[in-house]
N, C-alpha and C positions, 0 to 999 in steps of 0.2 A: 547497536547496529542500525544503520540507516535503511529502514525497510518500511514500505507503505503498501496497503491494499486499497484499491479503488473500486467502489460499488455504485450501483444506481443507474448504470447505463446498459445499453444493448451489447456493447463490446467494442473492441478495436481490432484492426484498423477501422477508422470512422466511415460509416456509410448510412447514418441515420439522421443525426441532428447536431446541434451546437455542443451539447455536453460530451458527445462522443469525440468531436473534433478537439475539444479542450482536453479531454482525458488522453487522447493520443499525443498531443503536443507536450503536455506535462509529463507523461510517462517517459517519453524519449529524453526530455531535458533532465529529469531526475536520474535516469539510467546513466546518462553521460556524466553526471556528477557523482557517480559511484553509489547510487541508491539501488537497492533491490526492490523492484516494483511488481506487484501482482494486480492484474485487472480481471475482474469477474465478467464473463461474457455469457450471453444467453444463446442457447441452441435448441433446435427442435429434435426431441427423441434421443435415444441411445443412453450411454452412461456418461458420467463425469469424465471430461477429457482434459489432460494437462499438456499444453504446448507452449512454445515461445514465439515471440515476434519481435525482431530487432532487439533481442536480449531481455525482453519483458515477459514475465511469466503470465500466461493466460490460463485461467481456470474456467472451462466451459461447462456451464450448468444446464442440464437438459430439462425442458418442459414439454408438455404435450402439443401445444400449438401457440400461435401468435395472437393472443387476446389480452385484454386488460387483466383478467383473472390470472392468466399464465404469467404475466409480468409480476404480479404480486407474489405468486408462488416462487418465481425466480428470485425475487428479492429476499424472501424468507429463507430459501435454501442457501443463497449466497451469503447472507449475514450469518447464518448458523455455521457454515463452513469457515468463513473468515474469522469468526470469534473463537473458533477452536484452534486456529493456526496463526493468527496475526494479533498484534497488539496496537498497531496504529492504522486507523482507517480514515479514508476520505469518502464520504457518501454524497453523491451529486443528486440533489433534489430531496424533498421531504415527503414525497407521495406515500411512502410506507415508513414514516418516522416512528411509528409504534415499535419498530424493531430496535430503535435506539435504547429502549428499556432493557432489552436483552443484552445489548452491547455493554451497558453499564454493569449488569449482573455478571457478565463474563469477564469483565476487567479490561475490555478493549477501549482505547481512547478514540473517540469519533468526532472528526471535523465534519460538519454538514454544510454544504453549499445550499443556501435557502432559495435560490432561483427567484422567481417572481411571486407576487401575491396571488396564487392560483385560485383561491376561493372567491376572489373578486371578478374573475373572468366570466363574461356573459355567456360564453359558449357552453359552460357546464350546467347540467341539471342540478336541482336543489340537493338531491342526495349526494352527488359528487362534490358539490361545494361544501357540504357539511363534513364529508370525509377529509377534504383538504384542510378545512379549518381546524378540525380536531388534530390532524397530524402536524400542522404547523405549530400548534400549542405544545404538543408532545415533544417535537424537535427542540423547541425553545427551552423546555425544562430538562430533557434528558440528553440532548446533544452536549458534548463537552465544550466544543467551540463552534460558533456559527460564522459563516462567511457570507457576506452580502456583496452583490456585484454592482451596487449603485447606492449613493448616499441616501436616496429616498427609501430604499429597501432597508438600509440600516436604521433610519429614523423609525420606520414602521416596527421593526423588530425590537427597537429600544423601548417600545411601549409594553413589551412582554417580558424582557429580561434586562439585566444590567448591561449598559453599553460596553463595559469592559469585556464582555463575553463575545462581542461581535467584531470581526475584522472586515473592512471594506476592501475588496480587490475586484476590479472590473474584469470584463471578458477581454479576450485578445483576438488577433487575426493576423494573417500573413500580409506582408507588405508586397503588393503587386507592382513591380517596377516596369514590367513589360509583359506582353502576352502575344499569342499567335493569332494574328488577324485573319488568317485563312480559315480558322474554325468558325468564323461568322458565315462563311459561304453556305454552309449546310442549311442555315436558316434564312438565307437571302437578306442578310443584314449588312449595312455599311457603317463603318466606324463614325461615331459622332452623329449618326442619323436616327438614333433611337434612344428611348428612355427606358430604364428598368424599374420593375416592381418585383421584388423577390420576397414572398411571404406566404404563409398558409392562408388559403381563402376562407377567412373567418370574419364575421362582422366587426370584431374589435380591431381588425387590421385595416379597415376602411377601404377594402378592395373595390366594393361596389361603387362607392362615392368617387374613387379615383378613375375608374373605367368610365363611369357615367359622365363625369365632367370632361374628361379628355375627349370622349366620343361626341360631345355636343356640337362640334364643328370640325372642319378639315384642318389638320395641323401641319401637313406636309412633313411629318415625322412619325415614326412608329412608337407605339407603347408596347414593350416586351414584358409579358407577365409570366412569371414562373410559379409553379405550384400544381398540385394534383387536383383536377376538377372532375367531379362525378355528378353531372347535372341530372342524370336519371334517378338519383337517390337523394340528392341534397338540393333543396329549393333555392338556397342562397347562391349556390354555384350556377344554377340555371338562370337566375336573375342577372348575374354578372355577365354571362355569355350572351344573353339576349339583348343587353343594352350596349354591347361593344360594337364600335364601327369597324370598317375593314382595315383601319390603321392600327388596330389592336391585334397583337400576335400572342397566342397562348402556346407556350413551349412545353407545358407539362412540368413534372418534377425532374430536375437534372441533378445528378450527384457526381458527375465527372468534374473533378477540380479544374482540369485544364480548360474545359468549356466554360465553366462558371467564371474563372478568372478572366477569360477573354470577353465574355459578355459584360462583366463589370468594368473592365479596364477601358473598353471602347465605347461605353455608354456616355451619352451627353450629360446626363445627371440621373440621380436615383430618387425615387419617391418612397418615403417611409410613412406608412399610415398607421403604425401601431399606436393604440390609445393607452395601453397599460404595459407594465413590465419594467425591468431594470435596464441593464446594459444589453440591449438586444444584439445578438450575433450578426444579423444581416445588416444592421446599421454600421457596426464596427467594420465589417468586411467592405462595405461601400467606402468608408473613409480610407481603408487600407488600399483601395484601388484608386484613390485620388478623386472620387466622385463628388461633385457638388450635390447637396442634399436638400430636398424639399420635404419637410417632415411635419407630421401632425403636431400641433402646438400643445405640448404638455411638459411638465417638469422633468419627466424621464428623458425625453428626446432633447430638450434644451441643455440639460447638463452634459449629456454625451457629446453634443456638438458645440459646447462652449458658447451657446447663443450666437454663433457666427454663420449659421446657414439661413435658409428661408423656411417659413412655417405657415401652416394654414389651420384655422379653426373651423372653417365652414367651406361650402362650395364656392362662394364668391372669392374668398382669399386663395383657394386652390386655383381657380381660373386666372386670377390676376398674376399669381406667381408662376404658373405654367407659361403664360404669355411672356413674362419677363425673362425667364430662363431660356426659352426657345429662341427669342429674338435678340438677346444681348450677349455677344461673345465676351465682352469685357467682364461682366458679372460672373460668367462661367469660369473664366481664367482666374479671377480673384478667389472664387470659392474653391477651385481645385487646389490652389496653394494652401488655403486655410485648412482644407481636409487633410492634406499631407502633414502639415505641421501638428495638427491635433493628434493624428494617428501616431506620429513618431514620438510625441511627448508622453502619451498615455497608454497606447493599446498594442504595442508590439509584444509578441509572445515571449521573447526572452525576459522582458521586464515583468510580465505577469507571472511567468513560471518562477522567477526568483522570489517574488513576493510570497508565493505559496511555499516554496522551499524554506524560506526564512521562518515562517510560522511553525512549520514542522520541526525545524532544527531547534527553535526556541523551546518547544515542548520536550524534545528528546534531551536537550541540555538540562532542562529543569528537573528531570528525573535521573540525570546522570548516565543516560544511555549512550551518549557520544562525547568524545573529548572536545573541549572548547576550541582546540586547535584543529585547523584543516577542515572546518565544517562550513565556512562561509564562502564557498566557491560560487563563481558567477558564470 
């Protein structure tokens, strides 16, 4: 039987982050290929609830509130429930990978998407870094198969386990071929007259550097920054807001896909300041919108963009490339074409979903759970 349970996310339909968007796309694709898919969803209070969405089974697990501890409790409850009822699991993230020990004991086969190298992120305190480090190690030992979304993540994991245990599959995104320009009116924006930055406002995403350099002089163009800012409680957020010129527009966190697609599609280019990580969703989504990209210069971003975009290591390079992109329409047009080619070749959801389905089918066929005939649907 082609049946899969997905754990490790808040739930679907997606309204929180990249893993939720991925789970939604994969679930629908598998369901359309005659899979039975179960997705575990977090809810506040009440009893366990069983519903369906687009033919996908949803198991809504209650917790008391929306805190980090509640998320751990949710993962514990979800894993326990899944291991009693399912045999094939996909766990997104290794934050609570200690539960993979129980999956082994219960006889469930667990694919784990290992996300980024969380314990290296500067935003975490030492105890949290230790927690992530331990769970990464546990995932490598007790996860049945590991999935890396970037070659450098695979290389990192290969120092822990045999490379044969790891499959590299990047993240995906929607191809934005057109969008509603009228949605820009709400924000007083004009197509091609603004630059986008879409990222959590954290030091490792270089938001302060980007806003500071952009604001150093008049640009005759707007910098549109998305993300939730709470300057009253987070000093870093306050620093970003205080150094911004009047050409910087903070739109807050936006989850409406139609608005996001319009903001991306009509942006002159996208600035990606992420210093660490694998195949970052916001970067792939920019490529899917045909955006030229000015990215932080590191091995993660260069692989995703095939070394064909512009990069910056410091403020000086950021300033030089800002000036170049703002003033040179020819470079913009060339980079737009490169973005679309890259996206079409590597990051379309149908291709990503098929790679996941293939590894699931390979496992099921290896244990004789599905007939070799009629399983390689595309």
